[in-house]
Biopython code that builds the backbone (N, CA, C, O; Angstrom):
import numpy as np
from Bio.PDB.StructureBuilder import StructureBuilder

atoms = [
    (1, "MET", "N", (139.816, 121.753, 169.373)),
    (1, "MET", "CA", (138.620, 121.354, 170.086)),
    (1, "MET", "C", (137.929, 120.274, 169.266)),
    (1, "MET", "O", (137.783, 120.428, 168.053)),
    (2, "ASN", "N", (137.503, 119.193, 169.892)),
    (2, "ASN", "CA", (136.789, 118.161, 169.161)),
    (2, "ASN", "C", (135.292, 118.423, 169.197)),
    (2, "ASN", "O", (134.839, 119.379, 169.827)),
    (3, "ASP", "N", (134.512, 117.563, 168.511)),
    (3, "ASP", "CA", (133.079, 117.784, 168.409)),
    (3, "ASP", "C", (132.344, 117.683, 169.742)),
    (3, "ASP", "O", (131.303, 118.317, 169.917)),
    (4, "TYR", "N", (132.861, 116.906, 170.678)),
    (4, "TYR", "CA", (132.205, 116.727, 171.960)),
    (4, "TYR", "C", (133.185, 117.078, 173.069)),
    (4, "TYR", "O", (133.699, 116.191, 173.751)),
    (5, "GLU", "N", (133.439, 118.344, 173.248)),
    (5, "GLU", "CA", (134.423, 118.778, 174.225)),
    (5, "GLU", "C", (133.723, 119.221, 175.495)),
    (5, "GLU", "O", (132.721, 119.934, 175.444)),
    (6, "THR", "N", (134.236, 118.811, 176.601)),
    (6, "THR", "CA", (133.677, 119.210, 177.891)),
    (6, "THR", "C", (134.228, 120.580, 178.265)),
    (6, "THR", "O", (135.435, 120.819, 178.225)),
    (7, "GLU", "N", (133.327, 121.455, 178.622)),
    (7, "GLU", "CA", (133.715, 122.789, 179.056)),
    (7, "GLU", "C", (134.420, 122.691, 180.398)),
    (7, "GLU", "O", (133.924, 122.019, 181.302)),
    (8, "GLY", "N", (135.560, 123.341, 180.547)),
    (8, "GLY", "CA", (136.281, 123.260, 181.797)),
    (8, "GLY", "C", (136.416, 124.592, 182.489)),
    (8, "GLY", "O", (136.988, 124.666, 183.577)),
    (9, "THR", "N", (135.906, 125.643, 181.889)),
    (9, "THR", "CA", (136.074, 126.961, 182.493)),
    (9, "THR", "C", (134.762, 127.438, 183.097)),
    (9, "THR", "O", (133.696, 127.272, 182.505)),
    (10, "GLY", "N", (134.848, 128.016, 184.248)),
    (10, "GLY", "CA", (133.679, 128.596, 184.899)),
    (10, "GLY", "C", (132.832, 127.548, 185.597)),
    (10, "GLY", "O", (132.677, 126.427, 185.112)),
    (11, "ALA", "N", (132.301, 127.922, 186.712)),
    (11, "ALA", "CA", (131.500, 126.992, 187.508)),
    (11, "ALA", "C", (130.217, 126.595, 186.790)),
    (11, "ALA", "O", (129.738, 125.475, 186.970)),
    (12, "ALA", "N", (129.648, 127.489, 185.980)),
    (12, "ALA", "CA", (128.378, 127.201, 185.304)),
    (12, "ALA", "C", (128.528, 126.098, 184.266)),
    (12, "ALA", "O", (127.558, 125.395, 183.984)),
    (13, "PHE", "N", (129.717, 125.925, 183.687)),
    (13, "PHE", "CA", (129.925, 124.934, 182.635)),
    (13, "PHE", "C", (130.657, 123.690, 183.108)),
    (13, "PHE", "O", (130.933, 122.797, 182.308)),
    (14, "GLN", "N", (130.969, 123.617, 184.370)),
    (14, "GLN", "CA", (131.759, 122.508, 184.887)),
    (14, "GLN", "C", (131.090, 121.166, 184.578)),
    (14, "GLN", "O", (129.973, 120.904, 185.027)),
    (15, "GLY", "N", (131.776, 120.324, 183.814)),
    (15, "GLY", "CA", (131.288, 118.983, 183.518)),
    (15, "GLY", "C", (130.208, 118.897, 182.459)),
    (15, "GLY", "O", (129.706, 117.802, 182.203)),
    (16, "LYS", "N", (129.828, 119.995, 181.833)),
    (16, "LYS", "CA", (128.788, 119.973, 180.810)),
    (16, "LYS", "C", (129.422, 119.799, 179.438)),
    (16, "LYS", "O", (130.542, 120.247, 179.196)),
    (17, "THR", "N", (128.698, 119.151, 178.554)),
    (17, "THR", "CA", (129.175, 118.891, 177.206)),
    (17, "THR", "C", (128.462, 119.810, 176.233)),
    (17, "THR", "O", (127.261, 120.050, 176.359)),
    (18, "ARG", "N", (129.193, 120.316, 175.277)),
    (18, "ARG", "CA", (128.561, 121.091, 174.216)),
    (18, "ARG", "C", (128.931, 120.446, 172.890)),
    (18, "ARG", "O", (130.009, 119.869, 172.742)),
    (19, "ILE", "N", (128.026, 120.552, 171.937)),
    (19, "ILE", "CA", (128.234, 119.969, 170.617)),
    (19, "ILE", "C", (128.444, 121.103, 169.634)),
    (19, "ILE", "O", (127.678, 122.066, 169.601)),
    (20, "ILE", "N", (129.484, 120.978, 168.838)),
    (20, "ILE", "CA", (129.788, 121.979, 167.825)),
    (20, "ILE", "C", (129.553, 121.352, 166.466)),
    (20, "ILE", "O", (130.122, 120.306, 166.153)),
    (21, "GLN", "N", (128.708, 121.991, 165.650)),
    (21, "GLN", "CA", (128.440, 121.489, 164.316)),
    (21, "GLN", "C", (129.129, 122.402, 163.316)),
    (21, "GLN", "O", (128.949, 123.620, 163.340)),
    (22, "GLU", "N", (129.918, 121.802, 162.441)),
    (22, "GLU", "CA", (130.637, 122.580, 161.448)),
    (22, "GLU", "C", (130.204, 122.157, 160.059)),
    (22, "GLU", "O", (130.017, 120.969, 159.797)),
    (23, "PHE", "N", (130.044, 123.121, 159.168)),
    (23, "PHE", "CA", (129.776, 122.834, 157.776)),
    (23, "PHE", "C", (131.021, 123.175, 156.981)),
    (23, "PHE", "O", (131.558, 124.279, 157.069)),
    (24, "VAL", "N", (131.459, 122.216, 156.216)),
    (24, "VAL", "CA", (132.642, 122.402, 155.386)),
    (24, "VAL", "C", (132.168, 122.733, 153.980)),
    (24, "VAL", "O", (131.314, 122.033, 153.436)),
    (25, "PRO", "N", (132.711, 123.795, 153.381)),
    (25, "PRO", "CA", (132.290, 124.121, 152.019)),
    (25, "PRO", "C", (132.566, 122.949, 151.083)),
    (25, "PRO", "O", (133.592, 122.278, 151.196)),
    (26, "GLY", "N", (131.669, 122.720, 150.190)),
    (26, "GLY", "CA", (131.829, 121.633, 149.242)),
    (26, "GLY", "C", (130.517, 120.912, 149.056)),
    (26, "GLY", "O", (129.501, 121.250, 149.664)),
    (27, "LYS", "N", (130.563, 119.917, 148.204)),
    (27, "LYS", "CA", (129.364, 119.148, 147.901)),
    (27, "LYS", "C", (129.542, 117.764, 148.503)),
    (27, "LYS", "O", (130.451, 117.024, 148.126)),
    (28, "GLN", "N", (128.662, 117.417, 149.450)),
    (28, "GLN", "CA", (128.792, 116.112, 150.064)),
    (28, "GLN", "C", (127.477, 115.593, 150.634)),
    (28, "GLN", "O", (126.631, 116.352, 151.107)),
    (29, "VAL", "N", (127.339, 114.287, 150.572)),
    (29, "VAL", "CA", (126.281, 113.593, 151.285)),
    (29, "VAL", "C", (126.932, 113.152, 152.579)),
    (29, "VAL", "O", (127.811, 112.290, 152.573)),
    (30, "THR", "N", (126.507, 113.737, 153.695)),
    (30, "THR", "CA", (127.163, 113.442, 154.972)),
    (30, "THR", "C", (126.499, 112.307, 155.736)),
    (30, "THR", "O", (127.102, 111.741, 156.648)),
    (31, "LEU", "N", (125.266, 111.967, 155.377)),
    (31, "LEU", "CA", (124.559, 110.879, 156.036)),
    (31, "LEU", "C", (123.568, 110.277, 155.053)),
    (31, "LEU", "O", (122.817, 110.999, 154.398)),
    (32, "ALA", "N", (123.567, 108.960, 154.953)),
    (32, "ALA", "CA", (122.577, 108.217, 154.158)),
    (32, "ALA", "C", (122.280, 106.953, 154.952)),
    (32, "ALA", "O", (123.108, 106.044, 155.004)),
    (33, "HIS", "N", (121.112, 106.890, 155.566)),
    (33, "HIS", "CA", (120.824, 105.804, 156.502)),
    (33, "HIS", "C", (119.416, 105.259, 156.281)),
    (33, "HIS", "O", (118.480, 106.005, 155.993)),
    (34, "VAL", "N", (119.290, 103.938, 156.424)),
    (34, "VAL", "CA", (117.995, 103.263, 156.319)),
    (34, "VAL", "C", (117.635, 102.671, 157.677)),
    (34, "VAL", "O", (118.444, 101.992, 158.309)),
    (35, "ILE", "N", (116.417, 102.937, 158.108)),
    (35, "ILE", "CA", (115.856, 102.264, 159.280)),
    (35, "ILE", "C", (114.794, 101.319, 158.725)),
    (35, "ILE", "O", (113.677, 101.747, 158.438)),
    (36, "PRO", "N", (115.134, 100.029, 158.570)),
    (36, "PRO", "CA", (114.232, 99.116, 157.872)),
    (36, "PRO", "C", (112.916, 98.826, 158.590)),
    (36, "PRO", "O", (111.875, 98.724, 157.941)),
    (37, "HIS", "N", (112.942, 98.694, 159.897)),
    (37, "HIS", "CA", (111.730, 98.343, 160.646)),
    (37, "HIS", "C", (111.641, 99.216, 161.897)),
    (37, "HIS", "O", (111.879, 98.739, 163.007)),
    (38, "PRO", "N", (111.296, 100.504, 161.718)),
    (38, "PRO", "CA", (111.250, 101.392, 162.880)),
    (38, "PRO", "C", (110.104, 101.036, 163.828)),
    (38, "PRO", "O", (109.089, 100.472, 163.418)),
    (39, "VAL", "N", (110.288, 101.375, 165.080)),
    (39, "VAL", "CA", (109.191, 101.211, 166.040)),
    (39, "VAL", "C", (108.119, 102.243, 165.706)),
    (39, "VAL", "O", (108.433, 103.340, 165.243)),
    (40, "GLN", "N", (106.871, 101.898, 165.937)),
    (40, "GLN", "CA", (105.750, 102.768, 165.563)),
    (40, "GLN", "C", (105.809, 104.141, 166.229)),
    (40, "GLN", "O", (105.345, 105.124, 165.653)),
    (41, "ASP", "N", (106.374, 104.220, 167.435)),
    (41, "ASP", "CA", (106.453, 105.502, 168.142)),
    (41, "ASP", "C", (107.353, 106.509, 167.435)),
    (41, "ASP", "O", (107.247, 107.711, 167.679)),
    (42, "LEU", "N", (108.235, 106.034, 166.563)),
    (42, "LEU", "CA", (109.183, 106.927, 165.916)),
    (42, "LEU", "C", (108.514, 107.873, 164.919)),
    (42, "LEU", "O", (108.898, 109.039, 164.827)),
    (43, "TYR", "N", (107.524, 107.389, 164.174)),
    (43, "TYR", "CA", (106.882, 108.225, 163.151)),
    (43, "TYR", "C", (106.306, 109.522, 163.713)),
    (43, "TYR", "O", (106.645, 110.594, 163.211)),
    (44, "PRO", "N", (105.446, 109.469, 164.735)),
    (44, "PRO", "CA", (104.902, 110.737, 165.249)),
    (44, "PRO", "C", (105.968, 111.622, 165.891)),
    (44, "PRO", "O", (105.858, 112.848, 165.855)),
    (45, "LYS", "N", (106.995, 111.015, 166.475)),
    (45, "LYS", "CA", (108.063, 111.813, 167.087)),
    (45, "LYS", "C", (108.812, 112.611, 166.027)),
    (45, "LYS", "O", (109.349, 113.682, 166.311)),
    (46, "MET", "N", (108.846, 112.085, 164.799)),
    (46, "MET", "CA", (109.527, 112.764, 163.699)),
    (46, "MET", "C", (108.582, 113.673, 162.920)),
    (46, "MET", "O", (109.002, 114.351, 161.982)),
    (47, "GLY", "N", (107.312, 113.690, 163.304)),
    (47, "GLY", "CA", (106.336, 114.514, 162.602)),
    (47, "GLY", "C", (105.837, 113.876, 161.320)),
    (47, "GLY", "O", (105.278, 114.558, 160.461)),
    (48, "LEU", "N", (106.036, 112.558, 161.181)),
    (48, "LEU", "CA", (105.577, 111.843, 159.990)),
    (48, "LEU", "C", (104.167, 111.333, 160.258)),
    (48, "LEU", "O", (103.996, 110.326, 160.945)),
    (49, "ILE", "N", (103.189, 111.991, 159.742)),
    (49, "ILE", "CA", (101.781, 111.678, 160.047)),
    (49, "ILE", "C", (101.321, 110.399, 159.345)),
    (49, "ILE", "O", (101.130, 109.519, 160.185)),
    (50, "ASP", "N", (101.125, 110.070, 158.335)),
    (50, "ASP", "CA", (100.618, 108.824, 157.771)),
    (50, "ASP", "C", (101.739, 107.932, 157.254)),
    (50, "ASP", "O", (101.553, 107.235, 156.256)),
    (51, "ALA", "N", (102.873, 107.937, 157.892)),
    (51, "ALA", "CA", (104.027, 107.164, 157.408)),
    (51, "ALA", "C", (103.933, 105.715, 157.847)),
    (51, "ALA", "O", (103.369, 105.389, 158.891)),
    (52, "GLU", "N", (104.500, 104.866, 157.021)),
    (52, "GLU", "CA", (104.627, 103.456, 157.361)),
    (52, "GLU", "C", (105.810, 102.893, 156.600)),
    (52, "GLU", "O", (106.258, 103.472, 155.610)),
    (53, "GLY", "N", (106.308, 101.769, 157.063)),
    (53, "GLY", "CA", (107.429, 101.123, 156.395)),
    (53, "GLY", "C", (108.759, 101.669, 156.849)),
    (53, "GLY", "O", (108.880, 102.260, 157.922)),
    (54, "ALA", "N", (109.761, 101.460, 156.005)),
    (54, "ALA", "CA", (111.131, 101.876, 156.307)),
    (54, "ALA", "C", (111.263, 103.398, 156.238)),
    (54, "ALA", "O", (110.453, 104.087, 155.619)),
    (55, "ILE", "N", (112.308, 103.896, 156.893)),
    (55, "ILE", "CA", (112.627, 105.327, 156.866)),
    (55, "ILE", "C", (114.023, 105.473, 156.271)),
    (55, "ILE", "O", (114.948, 104.760, 156.658)),
    (56, "GLY", "N", (114.167, 106.392, 155.339)),
    (56, "GLY", "CA", (115.469, 106.739, 154.781)),
    (56, "GLY", "C", (115.807, 108.164, 155.158)),
    (56, "GLY", "O", (114.961, 109.053, 155.064)),
    (57, "ILE", "N", (117.044, 108.390, 155.586)),
    (57, "ILE", "CA", (117.457, 109.703, 156.066)),
    (57, "ILE", "C", (118.709, 110.155, 155.324)),
    (57, "ILE", "O", (119.667, 109.395, 155.181)),
    (58, "PHE", "N", (118.691, 111.392, 154.857)),
    (58, "PHE", "CA", (119.846, 112.017, 154.213)),
    (58, "PHE", "C", (120.178, 113.335, 154.890)),
    (58, "PHE", "O", (119.291, 114.035, 155.378)),
    (59, "THR", "N", (121.449, 113.663, 154.915)),
    (59, "THR", "CA", (121.901, 115.015, 155.198)),
    (59, "THR", "C", (122.869, 115.377, 154.082)),
    (59, "THR", "O", (123.802, 114.629, 153.790)),
    (60, "ILE", "N", (122.641, 116.531, 153.459)),
    (60, "ILE", "CA", (123.361, 116.909, 152.247)),
    (60, "ILE", "C", (123.823, 118.358, 152.346)),
    (60, "ILE", "O", (123.084, 119.226, 152.810)),
    (61, "THR", "N", (125.064, 118.611, 151.902)),
    (61, "THR", "CA", (125.543, 119.982, 151.747)),
    (61, "THR", "C", (126.072, 120.154, 150.328)),
    (61, "THR", "O", (126.739, 119.252, 149.821)),
    (62, "PRO", "N", (125.804, 121.257, 149.680)),
    (62, "PRO", "CA", (124.981, 122.365, 150.161)),
    (62, "PRO", "C", (123.540, 121.915, 150.344)),
    (62, "PRO", "O", (123.078, 120.972, 149.702)),
    (63, "SER", "N", (122.855, 122.599, 151.220)),
    (63, "SER", "CA", (121.529, 122.168, 151.649)),
    (63, "SER", "C", (120.502, 122.104, 150.521)),
    (63, "SER", "O", (119.534, 121.349, 150.615)),
    (64, "GLU", "N", (120.694, 122.875, 149.466)),
    (64, "GLU", "CA", (119.773, 122.839, 148.334)),
    (64, "GLU", "C", (119.797, 121.483, 147.628)),
    (64, "GLU", "O", (118.872, 121.146, 146.889)),
    (65, "GLY", "N", (120.850, 120.717, 147.857)),
    (65, "GLY", "CA", (120.936, 119.372, 147.289)),
    (65, "GLY", "C", (119.817, 118.472, 147.764)),
    (65, "GLY", "O", (119.500, 117.484, 147.102)),
    (66, "ALA", "N", (119.209, 118.792, 148.903)),
    (66, "ALA", "CA", (118.088, 118.004, 149.415)),
    (66, "ALA", "C", (116.899, 118.067, 148.467)),
    (66, "ALA", "O", (116.125, 117.113, 148.384)),
    (67, "ILE", "N", (116.744, 119.170, 147.755)),
    (67, "ILE", "CA", (115.652, 119.302, 146.791)),
    (67, "ILE", "C", (115.880, 118.333, 145.633)),
    (67, "ILE", "O", (114.959, 117.635, 145.208)),
    (68, "ILE", "N", (117.101, 118.296, 145.132)),
    (68, "ILE", "CA", (117.442, 117.367, 144.049)),
    (68, "ILE", "C", (117.271, 115.936, 144.534)),
    (68, "ILE", "O", (116.710, 115.100, 143.826)),
    (69, "ALA", "N", (117.750, 115.653, 145.737)),
    (69, "ALA", "CA", (117.646, 114.308, 146.303)),
    (69, "ALA", "C", (116.193, 113.879, 146.448)),
    (69, "ALA", "O", (115.865, 112.724, 146.174)),
    (70, "ALA", "N", (115.323, 114.776, 146.869)),
    (70, "ALA", "CA", (113.899, 114.457, 147.013)),
    (70, "ALA", "C", (113.288, 114.112, 145.659)),
    (70, "ALA", "O", (112.500, 113.173, 145.548)),
    (71, "ASP", "N", (113.648, 114.865, 144.643)),
    (71, "ASP", "CA", (113.140, 114.594, 143.298)),
    (71, "ASP", "C", (113.623, 113.241, 142.798)),
    (71, "ASP", "O", (112.831, 112.442, 142.299)),
    (72, "VAL", "N", (114.922, 112.983, 142.930)),
    (72, "VAL", "CA", (115.495, 111.710, 142.478)),
    (72, "VAL", "C", (114.875, 110.545, 143.240)),
    (72, "VAL", "O", (114.490, 109.546, 142.633)),
    (73, "ALA", "N", (114.776, 110.659, 144.550)),
    (73, "ALA", "CA", (114.235, 109.570, 145.374)),
    (73, "ALA", "C", (112.795, 109.251, 145.005)),
    (73, "ALA", "O", (112.421, 108.082, 144.904)),
    (74, "SER", "N", (111.983, 110.291, 144.803)),
    (74, "SER", "CA", (110.568, 110.063, 144.506)),
    (74, "SER", "C", (110.357, 109.464, 143.118)),
    (74, "SER", "O", (109.330, 108.834, 142.868)),
    (75, "LYS", "N", (111.313, 109.652, 142.218)),
    (75, "LYS", "CA", (111.221, 109.057, 140.879)),
    (75, "LYS", "C", (111.866, 107.676, 140.823)),
    (75, "LYS", "O", (111.594, 106.904, 139.902)),
    (76, "ALA", "N", (112.708, 107.360, 141.786)),
    (76, "ALA", "CA", (113.452, 106.102, 141.774)),
    (76, "ALA", "C", (112.619, 104.916, 142.232)),
    (76, "ALA", "O", (112.818, 103.800, 141.753)),
    (77, "ALA", "N", (111.704, 105.137, 143.139)),
    (77, "ALA", "CA", (110.950, 104.030, 143.738)),
    (77, "ALA", "C", (109.646, 104.572, 144.310)),
    (77, "ALA", "O", (109.417, 105.781, 144.350)),
    (78, "ASP", "N", (108.814, 103.660, 144.743)),
    (78, "ASP", "CA", (107.542, 104.033, 145.345)),
    (78, "ASP", "C", (107.768, 104.430, 146.798)),
    (78, "ASP", "O", (107.484, 103.662, 147.717)),
    (79, "VAL", "N", (108.285, 105.647, 146.991)),
    (79, "VAL", "CA", (108.535, 106.180, 148.323)),
    (79, "VAL", "C", (107.786, 107.499, 148.470)),
    (79, "VAL", "O", (107.422, 108.145, 147.488)),
    (80, "LYS", "N", (107.571, 107.875, 149.713)),
    (80, "LYS", "CA", (106.938, 109.160, 150.006)),
    (80, "LYS", "C", (107.958, 110.063, 150.672)),
    (80, "LYS", "O", (108.789, 109.612, 151.460)),
    (81, "ILE", "N", (107.882, 111.339, 150.345)),
    (81, "ILE", "CA", (108.747, 112.318, 150.990)),
    (81, "ILE", "C", (108.096, 112.697, 152.316)),
    (81, "ILE", "O", (107.012, 113.280, 152.346)),
    (82, "GLY", "N", (108.768, 112.359, 153.401)),
    (82, "GLY", "CA", (108.244, 112.679, 154.723)),
    (82, "GLY", "C", (108.628, 114.078, 155.156)),
    (82, "GLY", "O", (107.882, 114.751, 155.867)),
    (83, "PHE", "N", (109.812, 114.512, 154.713)),
    (83, "PHE", "CA", (110.318, 115.817, 155.135)),
    (83, "PHE", "C", (111.480, 116.196, 154.230)),
    (83, "PHE", "O", (112.343, 115.367, 153.941)),
    (84, "VAL", "N", (111.502, 117.432, 153.788)),
    (84, "VAL", "CA", (112.665, 117.958, 153.073)),
    (84, "VAL", "C", (112.892, 119.381, 153.561)),
    (84, "VAL", "O", (111.957, 120.177, 153.651)),
    (85, "ASP", "N", (114.139, 119.689, 153.873)),
    (85, "ASP", "CA", (114.483, 121.019, 154.364)),
    (85, "ASP", "C", (115.636, 121.570, 153.544)),
    (85, "ASP", "O", (116.773, 121.115, 153.667)),
    (86, "ARG", "N", (115.338, 122.543, 152.715)),
    (86, "ARG", "CA", (116.373, 123.121, 151.848)),
    (86, "ARG", "C", (117.300, 124.066, 152.603)),
    (86, "ARG", "O", (118.284, 124.541, 152.037)),
    (87, "PHE", "N", (117.007, 124.346, 153.858)),
    (87, "PHE", "CA", (117.867, 125.230, 154.634)),
    (87, "PHE", "C", (118.939, 124.481, 155.409)),
    (87, "PHE", "O", (120.018, 125.024, 155.649)),
    (88, "ASN", "N", (118.657, 123.221, 155.810)),
    (88, "ASN", "CA", (119.696, 122.472, 156.510)),
    (88, "ASN", "C", (120.084, 121.180, 155.795)),
    (88, "ASN", "O", (120.928, 120.435, 156.292)),
    (89, "GLY", "N", (119.483, 120.901, 154.639)),
    (89, "GLY", "CA", (119.890, 119.758, 153.827)),
    (89, "GLY", "C", (119.377, 118.421, 154.287)),
    (89, "GLY", "O", (119.976, 117.395, 153.966)),
    (90, "SER", "N", (118.288, 118.394, 155.029)),
    (90, "SER", "CA", (117.730, 117.134, 155.520)),
    (90, "SER", "C", (116.643, 116.625, 154.593)),
    (90, "SER", "O", (115.843, 117.394, 154.060)),
    (91, "LEU", "N", (116.630, 115.317, 154.412)),
    (91, "LEU", "CA", (115.581, 114.656, 153.643)),
    (91, "LEU", "C", (115.225, 113.363, 154.347)),
    (91, "LEU", "O", (116.105, 112.584, 154.715)),
    (92, "ILE", "N", (113.924, 113.133, 154.535)),
    (92, "ILE", "CA", (113.426, 111.890, 155.096)),
    (92, "ILE", "C", (112.412, 111.327, 154.117)),
    (92, "ILE", "O", (111.490, 112.020, 153.688)),
    (93, "ILE", "N", (112.597, 110.052, 153.768)),
    (93, "ILE", "CA", (111.652, 109.363, 152.895)),
    (93, "ILE", "C", (111.139, 108.119, 153.612)),
    (93, "ILE", "O", (111.790, 107.599, 154.518)),
    (94, "THR", "N", (109.965, 107.649, 153.197)),
    (94, "THR", "CA", (109.403, 106.429, 153.769)),
    (94, "THR", "C", (108.868, 105.547, 152.653)),
    (94, "THR", "O", (108.563, 106.021, 151.559)),
    (95, "GLY", "N", (108.760, 104.275, 152.941)),
    (95, "GLY", "CA", (108.231, 103.303, 151.989)),
    (95, "GLY", "C", (108.673, 101.913, 152.388)),
    (95, "GLY", "O", (109.190, 101.710, 153.487)),
    (96, "ASP", "N", (108.469, 100.941, 151.484)),
    (96, "ASP", "CA", (108.940, 99.605, 151.831)),
    (96, "ASP", "C", (110.465, 99.592, 151.791)),
    (96, "ASP", "O", (111.084, 100.457, 151.172)),
    (97, "VAL", "N", (111.060, 98.616, 152.448)),
    (97, "VAL", "CA", (112.516, 98.576, 152.619)),
    (97, "VAL", "C", (113.229, 98.616, 151.266)),
    (97, "VAL", "O", (114.174, 99.384, 151.086)),
    (98, "ALA", "N", (112.782, 97.797, 150.320)),
    (98, "ALA", "CA", (113.435, 97.747, 149.013)),
    (98, "ALA", "C", (113.342, 99.090, 148.288)),
    (98, "ALA", "O", (114.304, 99.523, 147.652)),
    (99, "GLY", "N", (112.198, 99.741, 148.382)),
    (99, "GLY", "CA", (112.021, 101.037, 147.735)),
    (99, "GLY", "C", (112.897, 102.113, 148.344)),
    (99, "GLY", "O", (113.505, 102.902, 147.620)),
    (100, "VAL", "N", (112.969, 102.154, 149.670)),
    (100, "VAL", "CA", (113.809, 103.146, 150.355)),
    (100, "VAL", "C", (115.280, 102.916, 150.008)),
    (100, "VAL", "O", (116.012, 103.866, 149.730)),
    (101, "GLU", "N", (115.709, 101.657, 150.027)),
    (101, "GLU", "CA", (117.104, 101.367, 149.684)),
    (101, "GLU", "C", (117.406, 101.732, 148.243)),
    (101, "GLU", "O", (118.465, 102.294, 147.960)),
    (102, "ALA", "N", (116.494, 101.424, 147.320)),
    (102, "ALA", "CA", (116.689, 101.779, 145.909)),
    (102, "ALA", "C", (116.767, 103.294, 145.743)),
    (102, "ALA", "O", (117.596, 103.798, 144.985)),
    (103, "ALA", "N", (115.912, 104.010, 146.446)),
    (103, "ALA", "CA", (115.919, 105.470, 146.357)),
    (103, "ALA", "C", (117.234, 106.040, 146.887)),
    (103, "ALA", "O", (117.807, 106.938, 146.271)),
    (104, "LEU", "N", (117.719, 105.529, 148.018)),
    (104, "LEU", "CA", (118.991, 106.005, 148.563)),
    (104, "LEU", "C", (120.133, 105.754, 147.585)),
    (104, "LEU", "O", (120.979, 106.623, 147.376)),
    (105, "HIS", "N", (120.155, 104.567, 146.986)),
    (105, "HIS", "CA", (121.215, 104.249, 146.014)),
    (105, "HIS", "C", (121.139, 105.165, 144.791)),
    (105, "HIS", "O", (122.170, 105.613, 144.289)),
    (106, "ASP", "N", (119.931, 105.443, 144.311)),
    (106, "ASP", "CA", (119.800, 106.332, 143.152)),
    (106, "ASP", "C", (120.226, 107.759, 143.485)),
    (106, "ASP", "O", (120.869, 108.423, 142.672)),
    (107, "VAL", "N", (119.872, 108.229, 144.672)),
    (107, "VAL", "CA", (120.286, 109.579, 145.077)),
    (107, "VAL", "C", (121.808, 109.664, 145.143)),
    (107, "VAL", "O", (122.401, 110.620, 144.642)),
    (108, "ILE", "N", (122.438, 108.671, 145.757)),
    (108, "ILE", "CA", (123.907, 108.650, 145.830)),
    (108, "ILE", "C", (124.499, 108.645, 144.424)),
    (108, "ILE", "O", (125.467, 109.357, 144.158)),
    (109, "GLN", "N", (123.928, 107.849, 143.527)),
    (109, "GLN", "CA", (124.443, 107.769, 142.157)),
    (109, "GLN", "C", (124.352, 109.117, 141.459)),
    (109, "GLN", "O", (125.321, 109.560, 140.843)),
    (110, "VAL", "N", (123.207, 109.771, 141.548)),
    (110, "VAL", "CA", (123.033, 111.058, 140.856)),
    (110, "VAL", "C", (123.900, 112.139, 141.492)),
    (110, "VAL", "O", (124.632, 112.835, 140.790)),
    (111, "LEU", "N", (123.825, 112.286, 142.807)),
    (111, "LEU", "CA", (124.578, 113.360, 143.449)),
    (111, "LEU", "C", (126.087, 113.131, 143.366)),
    (111, "LEU", "O", (126.844, 114.068, 143.112)),
    (112, "CYS", "N", (126.523, 111.900, 143.577)),
    (112, "CYS", "CA", (127.956, 111.649, 143.697)),
    (112, "CYS", "C", (128.613, 111.310, 142.368)),
    (112, "CYS", "O", (129.646, 111.885, 142.025)),
    (113, "GLU", "N", (128.035, 110.393, 141.624)),
    (113, "GLU", "CA", (128.671, 109.992, 140.371)),
    (113, "GLU", "C", (128.414, 110.986, 139.246)),
    (113, "GLU", "O", (129.280, 111.191, 138.395)),
    (114, "THR", "N", (127.248, 111.599, 139.231)),
    (114, "THR", "CA", (126.913, 112.530, 138.159)),
    (114, "THR", "C", (127.281, 113.976, 138.495)),
    (114, "THR", "O", (127.795, 114.701, 137.644)),
    (115, "MET", "N", (127.019, 114.392, 139.730)),
    (115, "MET", "CA", (127.182, 115.798, 140.095)),
    (115, "MET", "C", (128.449, 116.092, 140.894)),
    (115, "MET", "O", (128.719, 117.253, 141.200)),
    (116, "GLY", "N", (129.229, 115.075, 141.236)),
    (116, "GLY", "CA", (130.509, 115.298, 141.898)),
    (116, "GLY", "C", (130.475, 115.512, 143.395)),
    (116, "GLY", "O", (131.436, 116.031, 143.964)),
    (117, "PHE", "N", (129.383, 115.122, 144.052)),
    (117, "PHE", "CA", (129.333, 115.191, 145.508)),
    (117, "PHE", "C", (130.217, 114.088, 146.088)),
    (117, "PHE", "O", (130.431, 113.058, 145.447)),
    (118, "THR", "N", (130.721, 114.299, 147.275)),
    (118, "THR", "CA", (131.427, 113.256, 148.007)),
    (118, "THR", "C", (130.378, 112.375, 148.674)),
    (118, "THR", "O", (129.427, 112.878, 149.273)),
    (119, "ALA", "N", (130.553, 111.061, 148.567)),
    (119, "ALA", "CA", (129.528, 110.135, 149.059)),
    (119, "ALA", "C", (129.750, 109.709, 150.493)),
    (119, "ALA", "O", (130.882, 109.619, 150.968)),
    (120, "ALA", "N", (128.654, 109.450, 151.168)),
    (120, "ALA", "CA", (128.687, 108.768, 152.462)),
    (120, "ALA", "C", (128.258, 107.332, 152.193)),
    (120, "ALA", "O", (127.501, 107.073, 151.258)),
    (121, "ASN", "N", (128.734, 106.410, 153.002)),
    (121, "ASN", "CA", (128.269, 105.040, 152.889)),
    (121, "ASN", "C", (126.831, 104.972, 153.350)),
    (121, "ASN", "O", (126.447, 105.629, 154.317)),
    (122, "ILE", "N", (126.033, 104.171, 152.652)),
    (122, "ILE", "CA", (124.660, 103.951, 153.091)),
    (122, "ILE", "C", (124.702, 102.945, 154.237)),
    (122, "ILE", "O", (125.232, 101.844, 154.090)),
    (123, "THR", "N", (124.145, 103.332, 155.367)),
    (123, "THR", "CA", (124.152, 102.491, 156.554)),
    (123, "THR", "C", (122.730, 102.044, 156.880)),
    (123, "THR", "O", (121.754, 102.602, 156.378)),
    (124, "ARG", "N", (122.636, 101.018, 157.738)),
    (124, "ARG", "CA", (121.332, 100.466, 158.167)),
    (124, "ARG", "C", (121.343, 100.270, 159.667)),
    (124, "ARG", "O", (122.378, 99.999, 160.276)),
    (125, "SER", "N", (120.159, 100.413, 160.247)),
    (125, "SER", "CA", (120.000, 100.111, 161.682)),
    (125, "SER", "C", (119.814, 98.632, 161.851)),
    (125, "SER", "O", (119.662, 98.153, 162.975)),
]
sb = StructureBuilder()
sb.init_structure("model")
sb.init_model(0)
sb.init_chain("A")
sb.init_seg("    ")
for serial, (resi, resn, name, xyz) in enumerate(atoms, 1):
    if name == "N":
        sb.init_residue(resn, " ", resi, " ")
    sb.init_atom(name, np.array(xyz, "f"), 0.0, 1.0, " ", f" {name:<3s}", serial, name[0])
structure = sb.get_structure()
């Protein structure tokens, strides 16, 4: 079964798509993304109350790695922690574009080069 498989059994599921999320044991950064110039409507939709500037997004397993990533990011550049979730490994940071990018690079360096996590490529919108 792939990640986006259409249900074919039963009339109730005919033509509907379900998403299956799998966590693979190990240490990995599964997402590292920069949104350099987000639209203003995005901040409140994400629950970021006084946020401005670029948005950096991480997903990390094991999920406790988000705590380490938040610490590294906040020490790497002038960024603010918008959200950190130690239960699902999500981290959102905000700040100017250069600061967010520097923080993402430092987090990747510490988690992957120092701690042995598998790296994701840092992407941009």
